C-alpha positions in Angstrom: -10.2 16.6 14.8 -13.5 14.6 13.7 -14.7 15.8 10.9 -18.6 15.9 10.1 -20.4 14.2 7.4 -22.5 16.2 4.7 -24.4 15.8 1.8 -23.8 18.0 -1.6 -25.1 18.1 -5.1 -23.1 17.2 -7.9 -24.3 20.4 -10.4 -24.3 18.0 -13.8 -26.3 15.4 -12.6 -28.0 17.0 -9.3 -26.9 13.5 -7.7 -26.5 13.1 -3.7 -23.2 12.9 -3.1 -21.4 11.9 0.4 -18.7 14.1 1.4 -16.5 15.5 4.5 -16.7 18.9 5.8 -13.3 20.8 5.0 -11.8 23.4 7.4 -12.9 26.6 7.2 -11.1 29.0 4.8 -8.4 31.2 7.0 -9.0 29.4 10.1 -4.9 28.8 10.3 -3.1 31.3 8.0 -1.2 29.3 5.3 2.3 28.8 6.2 5.3 26.8 4.9 7.5 24.3 6.3 10.1 26.5 7.4 7.9 28.7 8.8 6.6 25.6 10.8 9.2 24.5 12.0 10.5 28.0 13.3 7.7 28.4 16.0 8.6 24.8 17.6 11.9 26.0 17.3 11.7 29.3 18.7 8.9 27.9 21.1 11.1 25.4 23.4 14.4 25.8 22.0 16.4 23.5 24.4 13.7 20.2 23.9 14.3 17.4 21.9 13.7 17.4 18.8 14.8 14.4 16.6 16.0 10.9 18.9 17.5 8.1 17.9 19.3 4.7 19.6 22.7 5.2 21.0 23.1 9.1 20.2 22.7 12.2 22.2 19.4 13.8 21.1 19.2 17.1 18.8 17.4 19.8 20.6 15.3 21.8 18.5 18.1 24.8 19.1 20.7 22.1 17.6 18.1 21.5 14.7 18.6 24.8 14.0 21.7 25.3 14.0 22.1 22.1 11.8 19.3 23.6 9.3 21.0 27.1 9.0 24.4 24.8 8.2 23.2 23.0 5.6 20.8 25.5 3.7 24.6 27.8 3.9 26.2 24.7 2.2 23.8 24.4 -0.8 23.5 27.7 -1.0 27.4 28.4 -1.6 27.4 25.7 -4.0 24.4 27.3 -5.7 21.7 25.6 -4.6 18.4 26.8 -3.2 15.2 27.8 -3.8 13.7 26.0 -6.9 16.9 23.7 -6.9 15.6 20.2 -7.3 17.4 18.4 -4.7 17.3 14.6 -4.6 18.1 13.1 -1.3 19.5 9.4 -1.6 20.4 8.3 1.5 20.4 5.1 4.3 17.5 5.7 6.5 18.6 7.0 9.8 18.8 10.7 12.0 20.9 11.9 9.5 18.2 11.1 6.4 15.8 13.1 7.9 17.5 15.7 9.0 18.7 16.1 5.4 15.2 15.8 3.9 14.0 18.5 6.7 16.9 20.9 5.1 16.7 20.6 1.6 12.9 21.4 2.3 14.1 24.5 4.2 16.3 26.1 1.2 14.7 24.2 -1.8 12.7 21.6 -3.6 13.3 18.1 -1.9 12.8 14.9 -4.3 13.7 11.7 -1.5 14.5 8.3 -3.2 14.7 4.9 -2.0 18.7 4.0 -2.1 17.8 0.7 -2.7 16.7 1.2 -6.5 19.0 0.0 -9.7 21.0 2.3 -11.4 18.6 2.2 -14.4 15.6 2.9 -12.2 17.4 6.4 -10.6 18.7 7.3 -13.8 15.2 7.5 -15.3 13.9 9.5 -12.3 16.5 11.7 -11.7 15.7 13.0 -15.6 12.1 13.1 -15.4 12.5 14.6 -12.0 14.8 17.6 -13.7 16.7 16.6 -10.7 20.0 19.7 -10.2 21.8 18.1 -7.6 22.2 14.0 -5.9 23.0 14.3 -1.8 24.4 10.7 -1.4 27.4 9.5 1.0 30.5 11.2 0.2 33.6 8.8 -1.5 31.2 6.1 -2.0 30.6 4.5 -5.6 26.9 3.3 -5.9 24.1 3.1 -8.4 22.6 6.4 -7.9 26.4 8.0 -8.6 26.6 6.4 -11.0 23.1 7.3 -12.6 23.6 10.6 -11.7 26.7 11.1 -13.7 25.1 10.0 -16.5 22.3 12.2 -15.8 24.7 15.1 -15.8 23.5 15.9 -12.3 26.1 17.2 -9.7 27.1 15.7 -6.9 26.5 17.2 -3.6 28.7 14.4 -0.8 26.8 13.8 2.4 29.4 12.9 5.4 27.5 12.6 8.7 29.2 13.8 12.6 28.7 10.6 14.5 31.1 12.1 18.0 28.1 15.0 17.2 23.9 14.4 18.7 22.2 12.5 16.3 21.0 13.9 12.3 23.6 16.0 12.3 26.4 16.0 9.1 28.3 17.7 6.5 27.3 18.1 3.0 30.8 18.7 0.7 30.3 20.4 -2.5 32.7 22.8 -5.0 32.0 26.1 -3.8 30.0 28.4 -6.1 29.3 31.7 -5.0 31.1 32.4 -1.4 28.5 35.4 -0.8 25.1 33.5 -1.7 22.3 34.4 1.1 19.7 31.0 1.4 16.3 32.8 0.2 13.4 31.2 1.8 11.0 29.2 0.1 7.2 30.7 -0.7 3.9 29.3 -0.6 3.5 27.7 -3.9 7.5 26.6 -4.6 7.1 22.9 -4.6 8.7 21.8 -1.6 8.8 17.7 -2.7 8.7 16.0 -5.7 7.0 12.7 -5.1 6.7 9.8 -7.9 4.2 7.4 -8.3 4.6 3.5 -8.1 5.1 3.1 -11.9 4.0 -1.0 -11.2 2.0 -0.8 -14.4 3.7 2.1 -16.2 6.4 4.6 -15.8 6.2 6.4 -13.0 4.6 10.0 -13.1 5.8 13.2 -11.3 3.6 14.2 -8.9 5.2 17.8 -7.2 3.5 19.0 -3.6 3.9 22.9 -2.8 4.6 24.3 0.4 1.3 25.1 0.8 0.3 20.9 0.4 3.2 19.5 3.0 2.6 22.1 5.3 -1.3 21.8 5.7 -0.7 18.1 5.5 1.0 18.2 8.5 -0.9 20.4 10.6 -3.7 18.1 9.8 -2.5 14.9 10.8 -1.6 17.0 13.8 -5.1 17.3 14.7 -6.0 14.5 13.1 -3.8 12.4 15.9 -4.9 15.4 18.8 -0.8 15.6 19.0 0.9 17.8 21.5 4.3 18.7 22.3 4.0 16.0 24.5 4.0 13.7 21.6 6.4 11.8 19.8 6.5 9.7 17.1 8.8 6.3 16.0 9.7 6.7 12.6 10.0 3.4 11.1 8.7 3.7 7.6 11.5 4.9 4.9 12.2 8.9 4.0 11.1 8.3 0.2 7.7 7.3 1.5 6.3 10.5 1.4 4.0 9.3 4.0 7.1 9.6 6.5 6.8 13.3 5.7 3.7 14.1 6.0 2.3 11.9 9.2 5.7 10.6 10.8 8.2 13.3 11.0 6.7 16.7 10.4 3.1 16.4 12.5 5.3 16.2 16.0 7.6 18.3 15.1 5.3 21.4 13.9 3.4 21.1 17.2 6.9 21.0 19.3 7.2 17.2 20.2 9.8 15.1 18.7 10.4 12.3 16.5 12.6 9.1 17.1 14.8 8.1 13.7 16.2 4.2 13.3 18.2 2.8 11.1 16.2 -0.5 10.6 13.2 -1.6 11.9 13.9 -5.0 13.7 11.3 -6.8 16.3 13.9 -7.6 18.4 15.3 -3.9 18.9 11.7 -2.4 18.7 10.1 -3.2 22.2 13.6 -1.7 23.4 12.7 1.6 21.2 9.1 1.4 22.8 10.3 1.3 27.0 13.4 3.3 26.2 11.6 6.4 24.1 8.6 6.3 25.1 6.4 7.5 21.3 3.0 7.9 21.5 2.8 6.5 18.0 4.2 4.8 15.0 3.2 4.0 11.6 4.3 1.4 9.8 3.2 -1.4 6.9 0.9 -4.1 7.4 3.6 -6.7 6.8 5.5 -4.8 9.9 2.5 -5.0 12.2 2.2 -8.5 11.4 6.2 -9.2 12.4 5.3 -6.8 15.3 2.2 -9.1 16.7 4.3 -12.6 15.7 7.4 -10.9 18.1 5.0 -10.3 20.6 3.2 -13.4 20.9 7.0 -15.2 20.6 8.1 -12.9 23.5 4.6 -14.0 25.8 4.7 -10.8 28.2 3.8 -7.5 28.5 5.5 -4.4 27.1 6.0 -1.1 28.7 5.0 1.2 26.1 3.6 5.2 26.2 1.5 4.0 22.7 -1.8 6.1 22.3 -2.3 4.5 19.0 -0.3 3.1 15.8 -1.1 4.0 12.4 -1.2 1.3 9.5 -0.5 2.1 6.0 0.2 0.7 2.8 -1.3 -2.3 2.2 -4.4 -2.7 4.3 -4.3 -3.9 7.6 -6.2 -7.6 8.2 -9.1 -7.1 10.7 -7.7 -10.2 12.6 -4.1 -9.0 12.6 -6.0 -5.5 13.9 -7.8 -7.1 16.7 -5.0 -9.0 18.2 -2.4 -6.3 17.6 -4.9 -3.9 19.6 -5.4 -6.4 22.2 -1.6 -7.6 22.8 -0.6 -3.3 22.8 -3.7 -1.9 24.4 -3.2 1.1 21.7 -5.2 1.4 19.1 -4.9 0.6 15.7 -6.1 3.4 13.0 -6.2 2.7 9.5 -6.0 5.4 7.0 -6.3 5.7 3.2 -4.3 8.1 1.1 -2.1 8.1 -2.0 0.7 9.9 -3.6 -1.2 12.6 -5.0 -3.8 13.4 -2.6 -2.2 12.5 0.6 -4.6 11.1 3.5 -7.8 10.9 2.2 -10.0 8.7 5.0 -9.0 7.8 8.7 -10.3 6.0 11.1 -10.9 7.6 14.5 -9.2 7.3 17.9 -10.8 5.9 20.6 -13.7 5.7 22.3 -15.4 6.0 18.2 -15.1 3.0 16.6 -14.8 2.2 12.8 -17.0 -0.7 11.7 -14.4 -3.7 10.9 -12.6 -3.8 7.2 -13.3 0.3 7.0 -10.8 2.6 6.2 -12.5 5.3 8.3 -14.1 8.9 7.5 -13.1 10.9 4.5 -10.8 14.0 6.0 -11.2 15.5 2.5 -14.6 15.9 0.2 -14.5 12.5 -1.6 -17.5 11.6 -3.5 -18.3 7.6 -5.0 -19.4 7.9 -9.5 -19.8 5.2 -11.5 -18.3 5.1 -14.8 -20.2 8.1 -16.2 -19.2 10.2 -13.7 -22.7 10.3 -11.6 -23.0 10.3 -7.7 -23.9 7.1 -6.2 -25.6 6.9 -2.9 -24.8 5.0 0.5 -23.6 1.3 -0.1 -23.0 1.5 -4.0 -19.6 1.2 -5.6 -17.8 3.0 -7.7 -14.5 4.7 -8.2 -13.6 7.5 -5.2 -13.1 10.9 -6.0 -11.8 13.9 -3.9 -10.8 17.1 -3.7 -9.2 19.3 -0.9 -6.3 22.0 -0.3 -4.1 18.3 -0.1 -4.3 17.3 -3.6 -1.6 17.8 -6.1 -2.5 20.1 -9.2 -1.4 17.7 -11.8 1.7 15.4 -12.9 4.4 17.3 -14.1 5.1 17.6 -17.8 2.3 14.9 -18.3 -0.7 17.6 -19.5 -2.3 13.8 -21.0 -2.3 11.7 -18.1 -3.5 15.6 -16.0 -6.5 15.7 -17.9 -7.5 11.8 -17.4 -6.8 12.1 -13.8 -9.5 14.8 -12.8 -12.7 15.4 -13.6 -14.4 18.1 -13.1 -12.2 19.3 -10.7 -12.3 16.1 -8.8 -9.5 13.9 -8.8 -10.0 10.0 -9.8 -8.0 7.9 -7.7 -8.8 4.8 -9.9 -9.8 2.7 -6.2 -13.0 1.2 -5.8 -15.5 1.6 -2.5 -18.3 2.9 -1.1 -19.8 5.1 1.9 -21.8 3.0 4.4 -24.9 5.1 6.2 -22.7 6.1 8.7 -19.8 7.4 6.5 -17.7 5.4 6.7 -15.2 4.4 3.5 -14.6 1.1 2.2 -12.1 0.1 -0.4 -13.2 -2.3 -2.7 -9.7 -2.5 -5.1 -8.7 -0.9 -8.2 -10.8 -0.1 -11.1 -7.7 -1.7 -13.5 -7.7 -5.1 -11.2 -11.2 -5.8 -11.5 -11.7 -9.9 -12.8 -14.0 -9.9 -15.4 -14.7 -13.6 -14.7 -16.9 -14.8 -17.5 -18.8 -11.5 -17.1 -19.1 -11.5 -13.6 -17.3 -8.5 -11.5 -14.8 -9.8 -9.0 -13.3 -7.3 -7.0 -9.4 -8.7 -5.6 -9.6 -6.8 -2.8 -12.9 -9.1 -1.5 -10.7 -11.7 -2.2 -7.8 -11.2 -0.3 -10.2 -10.3 3.1 -12.0 -13.9 2.5 -8.2 -15.6 2.8 -7.1 -13.4 5.1 -9.4 -14.7 7.4 -7.8 -18.4 7.6 -5.6 -18.4 10.8 -2.6 -19.2 8.7 -2.6 -17.0 6.0 -0.3 -13.6 6.4 -0.7 -12.0 3.3 -3.1 -12.6 0.0 -3.6 -11.4 -3.2 -5.6 -12.0 -5.8 -5.0 -11.5 -9.7 -6.6 -12.6 -12.7 -5.6 -14.9 -15.0 -6.6 -15.8 -18.7 -8.8 -18.2 -19.0 -10.2 -19.4 -23.1 -13.7 -19.3 -22.4 -14.4 -17.1 -19.1 -11.6 -14.4 -20.6 -10.4 -14.2 -17.0 -10.7 -16.6 -14.5 -9.4 -15.7 -10.5 -6.5 -17.1 -8.8 -4.8 -16.1 -5.8 -1.6 -16.4 -3.9 -0.8 -16.4 -0.1 2.0 -16.3 2.4 1.7 -17.9 5.2 2.5 -17.2 9.1 5.8 -18.4 10.2 5.4 -21.9 10.8 2.1 -22.1 9.2 0.6 -25.1 7.0 -2.1 -24.9 4.6 -2.9 -26.9 1.2 -4.5 -25.5 -2.0 -7.6 -27.5 -1.5 -7.8 -26.9 2.3 -7.4 -22.4 1.5 -10.3 -23.6 -1.9 -12.6 -25.0 0.9 -12.5 -21.9 3.4 -13.1 -19.8 0.6 -15.9 -21.0 -0.5 -16.8 -20.9 2.8 -16.5 -16.9 2.6 -17.2 -16.2 -0.8 -20.3 -16.7 -3.4 -19.0 -19.3 -5.4 -17.9 -17.7 -8.9 -15.7 -15.4 -6.8 -13.8 -18.5 -5.2 -9.8 -18.6 -6.7 -9.6 -21.4 -9.1 -5.8 -22.1 -8.2 -4.3 -20.5 -4.7 -0.6 -20.7 -4.9 1.3 -20.6 -1.6 4.6 -18.7 -2.3 7.3 -17.5 -0.2 6.6 -13.8 -0.9 4.1 -11.3 -2.6 5.5 -9.3 -5.2 5.5 -5.4 -4.1 6.5 -2.1 -5.6 7.8 0.7 -4.2 5.6 1.8 -1.9 4.5 -1.6 -0.4 1.7 -1.9 -3.2 1.2 -5.6 -4.7 2.0 -6.2 -8.2 -1.0 -8.2 -9.3 0.1 -8.1 -13.4 3.7 -9.2 -12.3 2.0 -12.2 -9.8 -0.3 -13.6 -13.0 3.0 -13.7 -15.0 4.7 -15.6 -12.2 1.9 -17.5 -11.9 1.5 -18.1 -15.2 4.8 -19.8 -15.0 4.7 -21.9 -11.7 1.9 -23.6 -13.2 3.3 -24.8 -16.7 5.0 -28.0 -14.4 5.8 -30.6 -15.9 3.4 -32.9 -16.8 2.3 -35.9 -14.9 0.3 -38.9 -15.8 -2.3 -40.4 -14.4 -1.5 -42.4 -11.6 -4.0 -44.9 -11.3 -7.1 -46.4 -13.1 -9.4 -43.9 -11.7 -7.1 -41.2 -12.4 -6.7 -42.3 -16.1 -10.2 -42.3 -15.9 -11.3 -38.8 -15.0 -8.4 -37.8 -17.2 -9.6 -39.0 -20.4 -13.0 -37.4 -19.0 -11.6 -34.0 -18.8 -10.2 -34.4 -22.1 -13.2 -35.8 -23.8 -15.4 -32.1 -22.5 -12.4 -29.9 -23.3 -11.6 -31.2 -26.6 -8.3 -32.3 -25.0 -5.8 -35.0 -25.8 -4.1 -35.0 -23.2 -4.6 -34.5 -19.3 -2.3 -34.8 -16.9 -3.1 -35.8 -13.2 -2.5 -32.5 -11.8 -3.6 -30.4 -14.8 -6.7 -28.1 -13.5 -10.1 -28.6 -15.1 -10.7 -24.8 -15.3 -7.4 -23.3 -15.9 -7.3 -26.0 -19.0 -10.5 -24.0 -20.7 -13.5 -25.8 -18.2 -16.5 -23.1 -17.5 -19.7 -24.5 -15.2 -21.3 -25.7 -17.8 -18.9 -27.8 -19.3 -18.1 -29.0 -15.5 -21.6 -29.8 -15.5 -21.0 -32.6 -18.8 -17.9 -33.6 -16.8 -19.6 -34.6 -13.7 -22.6 -36.1 -15.5 -20.2 -38.7 -17.0 -18.3 -39.1 -14.2 -21.6 -40.0 -12.3 -22.7 -42.1 -15.0 -19.2 -44.1 -15.5 -18.4 -44.6 -11.6 -22.2 -44.4 -10.1 -21.1 -41.8 -7.3 -22.8 -38.9 -6.3 -19.9 -36.6 -7.2 -21.7 -33.3 -7.8 -20.1 -30.0 -9.2 -18.9 -28.7 -6.2 -16.4 -31.4 -5.8 -15.0 -30.6 -9.0 -14.9 -27.0 -8.2 -13.2 -28.6 -4.5 -11.2 -30.5 -6.5 -10.9 -29.5 -10.0 -8.0 -31.7 -10.8 -8.0 -36.0 -11.9 -5.8 -36.5 -9.3 -7.9 -34.3 -6.9 -11.4 -35.8 -8.1 -10.1 -39.7 -8.4 -9.8 -38.8 -4.6 -13.5 -37.9 -4.4 -14.4 -41.0 -5.7 -12.7 -42.8 -3.4 -13.9 -41.3 -0.5 -17.7 -41.4 -2.0 -16.9 -45.6 -2.3 -15.8 -45.6 0.9 -18.8 -43.7 2.7 -21.3 -46.3 0.3 -22.8 -43.3 -1.2 -24.8 -44.1 -4.6 -26.7 -42.1 -6.6 -26.1 -39.0 -8.1 -26.2 -34.7 -7.3 -26.1 -32.1 -9.8 -26.0 -28.3 -8.8 -26.6 -25.3 -10.4 -23.4 -23.3 -12.5 -22.5 -20.8 -10.3 -20.5 -19.2 -13.6 -21.4 -18.8 -16.9 -19.3 -18.7 -20.2 -18.6 -15.7 -22.2 -20.5 -14.7 -25.2 -19.2 -14.5 -28.4 -20.4 -13.3 -31.5 -21.8 -14.8 -33.7 
C-alpha cells in the first residue's frame, strides 16, 4: 500500500507540516496476535508455516498444536496472561515458535543470548521478568543472571526428530488444572528495550494492538499474500524480526524460513531450496551477500520480489549493485524500537531518490529546536505519531515526558522531507559535531566516504579540539582485499564534501563498535580513536620534516612536534593554518597552500608536499580562504 502525502497544520505554530495519510479508523477491526494467527491456521491447516534447512516443515496445524502445548505448559507452571517471560534462546525455528507461543499466552521479552551476565541481570530486573525460557541443563550467563535476580527458570528442550519449531517446556507444576487465558488488545505483548549505547536501556512495552497493527501494515506495504515466504536472517531479539519478517507472512497465510545463522555460502542454497519471496538483513549482511555474489560469478536462481534493509543505512552504491546482481528491489526502511516502521521506500515500479528511506508510513513532521514545523528540504528533528507508537517508557516518567511533545514522539533523528514527500535521514541530534560553530552531521560524512570504492563501512564522530571545541574524525572499514591510505581517503572526501566537513583524521579499522541493534557507537569510537592516536612519539626524520615541525610548534605554542603529529589535532585551526603556511612559503620558497596542509596535516606529509613542489619546479605563493573559524571565547 502506498500512503498518500498530505499537509496539515500545527495548532500551536500554524506552520505547515508534512505527514503520511493514516489508515481510516475501523477499516480493520483491531485484533490480537493470537487472533490473527488463528485465522491463518483455520484457512489452511495443512500448509507449511515454518520451514528450516534439513528439517521437516511445521504446518499451520502443527503450529497450532505446538502453541497449545506450550501455552498449556506455561499455564500449569503458573504463567499466563500478564506474566512476563524472557525468551533467551539460540537463533532458529524453535526460538521463533517459542516467541509466538509466549505472545499467544503472556508478555514476551526476547533477549540476546550473547549478552553478558551483568547486562542480562540489568534487563531482567528492569523488565520485571517472572520467568526465563532458556536451554535446559545449560549453565550460561542467562541462567546465572536469573538466579541472581530471583527469576524462575523454564527449561527448553527442542525435539529434533519432529518437525522444525517443536519443543518441550520443563518447569515445576503449579496448578495442573490451570486453563490458559487469551490475551487482550491492551495487554502488553512484547517488552523491548532501547540499545543503551549512551545510557541505561529504557524499557519499551508494545501492546497486542500495536504489534498486530504493525504486522498487518507491513503485510500491506509489502503486498504480501498467502503465496509469500520470508527468510528470517535477523535474530529474534531484534524487534524488526517479529514485526517485519515473522508475523506479516504468517498473518496472511504465508510461511517463514528460519535459519540458525547467516552464512553467505548457504544463503544461495536457501534461496534455491525454499524460494523465499523476501528477506530482511542489516547493511553488513547485504554487503556480505554482494561480495559473495561477486565471488560466485554466476547467476542465482531465486524467487525474491524484494529484500528489506534495516539497521544502519545501506549505501546507495551497494544498493544499486545488489539490485543489479539479484534483479530484485532493495527496500530501505526506517524505524526505531519505540515506533516500529516510520518510512519505507516504495515497491517497483516507483523508485525513491538515492539516499532516501522512503515515504512516511505514519504521521510525521520535521520540527526545529523550538517545536515549530519546518518546510520541505529544511532540516529538523523527525517527530511522529500514529497507531504503532508506544505509550511511554515503563517506569520512567521523566524519559517519557522528554520523548513526547504535544502528542508527537521525538525520534532524536535529524531529517528532511523533499518536495516529493521522500524522507532523508541526516543524523542524530546528539551526534551533531560542532566544529568551531559550524554544524556537521556525521551521516553526511559517512555517506561521502561510502562512495569510495574500497570503503565498506564508515562512521564519522567528534574529537575534542583545543580551539574549535570539536573536530571531525572518521573511521572506515575497507572491503575485503581493499587498500586505501588516510591521505587518499581524505582527498576523496574533499571532493565530496564542503571543506569544513572533511575529517581531519580518518582511521582504517578492522571493525566499527556497534550496539545491540547494529547502530554504530560513535562515542565509543571516539574514545577508541583517542587511544589509537596517542601513538609513540616519532621525531622528524630529515631536515625538511624538522623545519616543518619547528614551524608547527611555533604556531601552536608547542615545545615538541613529531613527524606524524596531526597539526589540527594538536590545536590547529584555519587561522593558525594560514600562519603556518605563510612561514613555510617564506622558508622553503615553494607555493604550498592551505589546501596542502588540510590534505597532509603532519610534518612528514607536508615535507612530502614540499619535495613534490620542488620536483615540479614551482615557485611563488598561494593562500586560500580559511574553511574553518575558531571558537569565539567570551572575554
